[in-house]
N, C-alpha and C positions, 0 to 999 in steps of 0.2 A: 804868299799867294800860290806858291807851287803846289801841285796836286789838288787844286781847287777846280773842279769841273762843274760848269754851270749849264743848265738847260733852260732855254728861254721858250715860253709858251705864249704866243701872240698871234692873233688871226689877221693882224694888219702887217703885210710883208715889209713895208717901208719902215714902220716902227721897230719891227723885229730886227732888220738889218742894222738900224741905228744903235739899238741896245747891244747887239753883238759886237759892233765896232768899239763902242765905249768900253765894254768888258775887256776886249783884247788890248786896248790902249792902257788900261789900268794894269794888265798883266795876268788876267785870269784865263784859264783854258775854257774854251766854249765849244759846245756841240753845234757844229755849223748847220746841221739839218734842224731848223726851227720847227717846233710842234705848233700846229695851227688849230688844234681842237683838243677838247678834254680827253677823248678816247686816244688820240695820237700821243698826248702827253703821258698818259698812263703806260702805254706800250713802250715809248722811248725811255721812260724812267726805269722800267723793268729791264730793258736791254742794256742801257748804258750806266745805270746807277750813279747819277750825278751827285755832287756834293750839296748843291743848292738848286732849287727850281724857282725861276721867276715866272709867276703865273698871272696872266691877265684874268681878272674876275669875269668880265663879259666875253664869253666865248660862244661862237655859234655851234649849234648841234645839240644832240641829246644830253650831253654831259657838259655843264658849264664849269668855269674855273674853280668855283667853291667845291663842287662835288669831286672834281678831279684832284684837287689839293687834299681833300679828306682821305681819298683812297690811297694816294701816294704816301701820305703821312702814316696811315694805319698799316699799309701793306709793306712799305719799304723803309719806314722811319727816316725819310728824307725831309729836311726842313724846307718850307715853302714861304716865299715872299710874294705878297699880292701886288699886282700892278693895276692901278685904277686911276681914272680921271674924275669920275663922279658916278655915284650909284645911289639908288633910292635907299630909304631907311631899312626896308625889309632885307635887301641884299647885304647891307653892311652888318645887320644883326646876324645873318646867316654866316657871314665871313668870320665874325668874332668867335662863333661857337667852334670853329675848326682850329682855334688857337694858332694862328699863323705866326711866323717868326719875324714879321715886319711888313710894313706898307710902303710903297713908293707911289707918290702922286704924280701923274703925268701933267705936264712935262717935268723931268728932273734932270739935274746936272750930274757930272761925273763924280763930284765929291759926295753928293747925296747917295748915289748908287753904291759907291765904295763903302761908305759908313754903314749903310743898311745891311749890306752883305756881310761885312765883318761882325756886326752885332748879331746877325742871325747865326753865323758860324760859332761865335762864342756861346750863345744860348744853347745851340745844338750840342756843343762839347760838354757844357755843364749838365745838360739833360741826360746825355749818354753816361756820364760819370755817375750821376745820381741813380740812373736805372741799373747800372752795374753794381753799385753799392747796395741798392735795395734787393737785387737778385742774390748777391752774396748773403745778405741778411736773411732772405727767405730760405736759402739753402741751409744756413746754420740753424734757423729756427725750426726747420722741419726735421733736423737730425737730433735736436736736443730732447732730453727726457722731461723737460719742463714745459708747461703750457705757456705760450707767448700770446699776449693780446695787445693790440694797438688801439688806444682809445683817445677821444677828444672830448673834454668836458664830461667824462664819465660814460660816453656813448661809444660802443665798439665799432672800429673801422675795419679791423682785420685780425685774424687769429691764425695760429699754425695748426697743423693736423693733431698734434698732441693735445692742445687745448680742447679742440672739438671732441676728441675721443674721451678726454678726462671728464667732460661735462655731459657726454651722451648726446651731442648735437651733430648735425652736418655743419660744415664750416659756413655755408651760405645762410643758415638759419640764425646765426648769432649776430650777423652784421646789422648794426643799428640798435641792438639791444643795449640796455643800461647794465653797466658792471654790477650795480647794486642788486639787480634782479637775480643775479646768479650767486647771491650770498644769503646765508641764513638770516632771517629777519633781525635777530638780536645783534648782528654784526654790521648791518647796513650803514648805520650812522658812522661807525669807525671807518669803513671803506670810503664813504663820501668825504669825510674829514681828511683822510689821507690823500685822496685825489686832489682836493682843493688846495691843500697845503704844499703839495709837491714833495712831501717827505720821502726820502729814498731809503730809510732804514727798514729792514725786514720786520714783518709782524705776522701774527697768526690769526686766522679766522676760520670759520666753518662755512664751506661753500655748498651750494645747492645745485644738484644735477637736474636734468630735464625731467627725470622720472620722480623727482621729489626727494630722493635720498640725499644724504649729506655726507661730507667727508672733511677732515681737518686738512688745512693747507697752510703753507708759508708763502707770503707774498712780499715782493719788493719791486719797486718800479723807479723809472727815471725819465726825464724829458729827452726826446730825440727829434731831429729834423725828419720830416716825412712829406715827400712831394711838395716841398716848398713851404711847409708850415711846421710848427712845433706841436708835437703830440706826446702822449705818455705811453711808454712801453712798459708792460708789467709782466714779470715772470711769476708763475704759480707752480709750486711744487707740492704734490700730494704727499703728506706726511703721515698717512694712516699707519704704515708699517712702523715708522719711528715712534708714533704714539703708543702703538701696541707693545713695542719693546720697552718703552718707558713704564707702561703699566705692569709689564712682566717684571721689570727691574724693581719697581716699587713693591710689588707683591713679594718678590724674593727678599727685598730688604726687610719688609715686615716679618716675613717668616724667619729670616736670619736673626732679627732682633728678638723674636719670640723664642727661638732656639737658644739664643745667648742668655735670655732671662731664665729659661728652663735650666740651662747649664749652671748658671749662677745659683739658682735655687737648689739644684742638686748638690753643688759643691757645699753650700751652706748646710744643707741637711746631712750630707755625708760627714762634714766636720763635726756637727752636733752628735750624730749617731755614733761616730767612732770615739770622739773625745770623752763622751759621757761615761761609757764603761771603762775607758782607759783611766779616767779620773778616779774611779773606784779602785782599780787594780793598783795604780801607782800610789794613790793616797793611803789606802789600807796597808800596802807594803811598807810605806814609810812609817806609819803609826806602829806597825808590828815590830819594826826594827828598833823602835824606841822603848820596847818592853824588854824584860829579862828573857833571853833565849839561850838555849843550849847551843854549843858551838856548831853542831850539825844543823840545827834549826836555823841558826843565823846564816850559815853557808847557803842553805836552800833559799832562804828569803832574799839574800843578796843576789842570788842568781835570778830570782823572779824580778827584782827591781832592775837589774842590768838588762835583762831581756826586754822588760817593759819599756825602758828608756830607748833601747835600740829600735823597738817597734814604733815608738812615738816619733823617732827621728825619720824613719821611713814614711810614716803617715804624713808628717809635716812636709817632707820632700814632695810627695805625690800631690798634696793639696796646694803647695806653693806652685808647682809646675802647672797644675790645672788652672790656677788663678792667672798665671802668666799667659797661658794659651787662650784663656777666655777674655784677656785684656782687663782683668779686674785687679791686677796688682799695680798700685800706684806708688811712685816715689814721693817720700815726704821729707823734704830737706829741712834741717834744723841746724843752728850753730852748735858745734861741739869741739872738744879737744881731741885732735887726731892722735897725739902721742898717748894720751890717757886711754883712748879706745884700743890702740895697739897693745898697751900693757894689760888691759882687761882681757883681751883675747889670749895673751900669753898666760895670764893667771888661770884661765879656764883649762889650759892644756898641761899645766904643771904635773898633775897626777899621771897622765898618760906618758909624759916624757920620762918621769922618774921610774915608772913601772918597766919601761923598756931600756932603761939605762942610757938614754940619749941626752945630748946637750941641746937646749933650746936657746938660741942667741938672737938678740934684737939689735939691729944697727939702724938708728934713727939719725939721719944726716943733719948737720948743724943748720943748713940753709932751708930745711923744710919747716914751713910755718906750723904752729900748733893749732891755732883757732881757725877753723874753716866751716863752711856751710855745706851740708849734704845729708844723705839718708844714713844716719849712724847705724840703725838697726840692720839695714841691708848690707852695708859695708862690713859690719862685724860678722854677719852671716857668711859672706864670701870668704873673709880671712879665716874664719873657723873651719870652713869646709876645706879650703886649700891646705891649711896647716894640719888638720886632722888626717887628710890623705897622705901628706908628707910623712907624718909620724907612723901611720899605718904601714906604709911601704918601705920604711927605713928600719933596718935591724941593728945597725951600728953607725956611730958617727954623730952627725948633728943635723939640726934643722935651723936654718937661718932666715929670719924675717927682716928684710931690708926696706927702708923707706927713703926715697930720694926725690929731689925736686928737679924736673926736667926743664921747666921754664916758669917764670913768674912775671906778672905785671902788677900794677898798683892794686888791681881789684881781684885777681885770681891767680891760682898756681896749678900747673900740670904736674901731678904727683904720681910717681911710679912706686908701687908696692910689689915686692917679689918675695917668694918663699922658695928657698933653695934647700934641697936635701941630698943626702949621700945614700939614697935608697937604690932600688932595683932598676930604675930607669924605664924608659918606654921605647919600643922599637920605632924606627922612623916612619914605617908604613902605617902606623896606627895614629900618628900625631894629627893627621888631617881630620879624622872623625872623632877625636877624643871628646870634643865638646858637644857631640850630637846626643840626643836623648836616648836613654837605655843602651848606651855604648860604654864598653870598657876595653882596655887594651887586649885582653885575652879572657876567654870564657873560664879558663882555669883560675884566673885571678878572682872572679866572682866566687868560685867555690872555696878558694883559700882565704880570701880577705872579706868576702861579703860585700853588700852594697847593691843598690838598684840601678846604678848607671845614670841617675838623674842629677847627682850633685853638681857635676861640672857643667851640665846643660843649664841648670838653674843659675850657676855663677855667671855664665856667659850672658844669659838673658838679663839678669840683674845689672851686670856691668853695662850692657848696651842701653838699658832703660835709664841709667845714670849718665849716659852720653860718653862712656869710656870704651876702652878696648882691653881684651884679655888674650893671653897666648901662653905658649909653653916651649921650652927648649929642653931636650933630654938626650942622654947617652946611656944606652943599656949597660948596666953594671957599674955605672959611675954616679948617676943621680939625675934629678930633674929640677928645673926652675920654672915655676908658674909665676906669671906676672900680670899685673893689670895697671892701666894708667887712667887717671881721672882728672878732669879739669874742674877744680872746686873753687867757688868764690871764697874770698878771705873774710873772716870775721874780725880778726885783729892782725897786727903785724908782729906779734910777739914771737921771739925765737929763743931757743935754749941751746947750750953747748952740745956738741956731738956726743953720741953714746954708743959704745960697743960693749955690750954686757952679756954675760952668761946668766940665764935665768935661774938663780939659786937663792932662796929666801935668806936674808941677812938676819942677824940677831934682833936688830931694831924692828925689822919687818915682822918677825915672829912675835916680838913683844906687843907690837901694835895690833897684830891679829888677835892676840890673847885678850887685849882690852876690848876690841870690837866684839869678840865672842861673848865676853862677860856682859857687855851691854846688851847684846842680842838676847841673852838668856833672861833678862829681867822681865817680869810679867807686865802686860798692858791691861790694866783693869778698866774694862769698858763693858757697857750693856749693849749687846749686839743682837739684832734680829736677822736670822738666816732664813731666806725665802727660797725653798728648793723642793721640787716635786719628786725628784728621783731619790728613793730611800737610801741607796748606797752612797750617792753623792752627798746627800744630807748628812749621813753619818760621818763621812770623811771630813767635810768642812766643819761640822760641829766639834769633832775631836780635835782638829787642828786649832780652832779658835779657843777651845778650852785649854789646850796645851800652852797657848800664848797668854793665858790668864784672863780670858774674857768670860763674862756671864752670858750664855747663849740661850735665846728663845728661837723656836723654829715655827715656820708657817709653810703649808704645803701648796699654796697657790696665792695669786695676787689679791683676791678678795679678802682672804684671811689676813694677809699682810697689811692691807689698808685699815682693817679693824684694829689690829694690834698696835699700829703706829698711832692711831687715835687714842688708845688707852694708856700707853706707856711711853716715857721719854727716853727713846733709844739714842745712844751716842752715834751709832752707824747702822745702816741696813745693807746687808749683802744680798743682792737681788738677782735670782736666776731670770733669764729673759724669756725662755721658752717654757710655758706652763699652760695647763688646761684652765678652763673657766675664764680667768683673767691673766694675761701674760705679764711679764715684768715691765714692759713699756707702758701698758695701760695702767698698771698699778702705780707706777712712778708718776704718771701724769695726774692720776687721781689724788695721790698724796700731795703733789705740788699744788693742786687746785685747792685742797683743803687747808694747806698751810697759810696761804695768803702771803703778805709781805713781811710778817714779823718773825716767822719761824722757818728753819731750814735744816732738816736732818740730812746728813751726807748719805747718799745712796750709791753703792758701788756695784756695777754690773758684774755678774759672774756667769759666764756663758761658754758653751762649747763651740759657738760660732767663732770663726776666725777671719772674717772678711772685713775690709776697711769700711764698707757700708754699714756693718753692724756697729762699729764704734761710733760712726756718725749718727746712727739712729739712736744709740744710747744717749748721746749728748742732746739731741733734739727732744728726747722724751723727758729730759730734766735730770738725768743721772750725772753724778759728779766724777766718776772714775770707772775704770774698766780693767778687769783681770780675766784671763782665759783659763779654761780647763785644759789639761789636768792641773789641779791646784798644787802649788808649792808653798811650804810653810813660810819661806822667805818672802814670797809675793804677798801673802796675807799680812805678815808683819809690816812690810813696807807700806801697804795700803792703810793699815791702822795707824801707823806713825804719821802718815800724810794728813789724815782726817780726824784722828782722835787725840793723839799725843805725840810729842817729839820723841826722837830716838832715846831709848833708855828710860823714858818716863814710866813711873809706876802708878801715877794718879789718873783716875778717870777724868775725861774732859767734862767741862761744864755743859749742861744741857738746859735748854729753856724749859720753863714751867709749862706744863700742859694745862 
């Protein structure tokens, strides 16, 4: 009760003194100078600022107790308790509109007096706290960049200035309006449903401004207490800029996808345009070398073939890197024998090693599994690139290819493959950029040893695509060790003893090679249709197939090929994909349509395109196999043996009657 100062307003002096005495006995501080009129009460409230005013309703003078209470409440925020014995209905109705903090009916006792005052003080405290809370809310809502609206049953009670500005209204104009009125017609049902359900999750609508224009916005709301009742507070955020950025991003995405498609088409066309003439150069050179040549002529022709092969390596590097950059190079895991793959890489390098007088050593550790799952072609490409570099930069000594297991589980193994040489080595300051595209340790190296500087960049990208790591350790004048680690799923758990061997063909190996060569030279008697529009490529393929023992017919486009397959029972068709009139895909589809379910002639795609999508398209068109240009005699023989006859067979395959 300390610090509770009470002003009594009573025009009957005896009653006023009695009330003051009761208040003092309870322990309240009292203003001794009792106010006896409404005007006097307002003045004393202004001067003394009491905690509570006890106000007689029936006061003499121009201002009665009800009007005085209303002014004191509105001007000074002081709670008022009415004192009354009896009043008419009209007076009581007026008293209720001023929202007093309590009533005391005369006569009242000390307990009633105390209880009413304490209740009034409690209500006043709660009201002040609510007022402060609402003021803080108002300040926050006016400083936010979001529009804030308070609504009850969908009707607006209050808004902040941001909301009014956002919708183009004065704040006072929107009070009483329906939230749905400020929403584009097609979204009004959604807004009403959200309000009725009390859903607090954000959602997007299109809102309607006063001038009829619309804008996208994000809305989220929740129930809050507001002046003693529960209402809905909704925050509205203008997302016009966000939507514009989304549109720009979408347009950029479409443009990027179009650019990517254009890049892919360019790569495919470049592959075709480069490989087609290279097919003629390399193919014709190979055929020329199979004829009787004078030593000088043979030397010149060998030079042409070697130069063509080096050019083809550069072209393949550039196309591979372009495919990687375009995201068009995919990893294709298959089960394979890792040890056999390593030995095949070594076999391919034997001639280079012998020419330079080096020793090529393979160290395949005993704990390394043989059967794994991975992209055999890409792994072979990496090892060939690294090993070829090692041989190129090594003038004496050896090149060592080591395969070790760093860790194994029941289902996979982390395998480290390293290629060590005793070559010229690499300066330490060049190691960090060695795997960057178009980079070599020294520009003088490019002049002396050749190369585009793409090989190691391709190795790095391929290793990363397979989920592995690649690196190098080197000492100038001592040598270098390039390594890569791959985590490969296991195909089987088979292991074989350790092997540390120098790669020099044994007698048995030579004998076996002789048998293989003899088998390879046996003719494959088959009737072949060659479909090719480029005259040079047609001549190359025709001569190669004839050299293998085939009887060859040619067609210059797809339409001609369809007619010839209808007329003659071919054992196999070699089909170029890119041709005028009707291309190879369309021709294959038409041949398959005419065959029905009883016939099936093997169709092998022959194309200068080298993209994964091209192989997939060949399969979808109904082709059975795929070989790419420039054509190699061994590739043609292998394809014929797969689809016409087994290795070494000299009999034509059976063909269905037409």
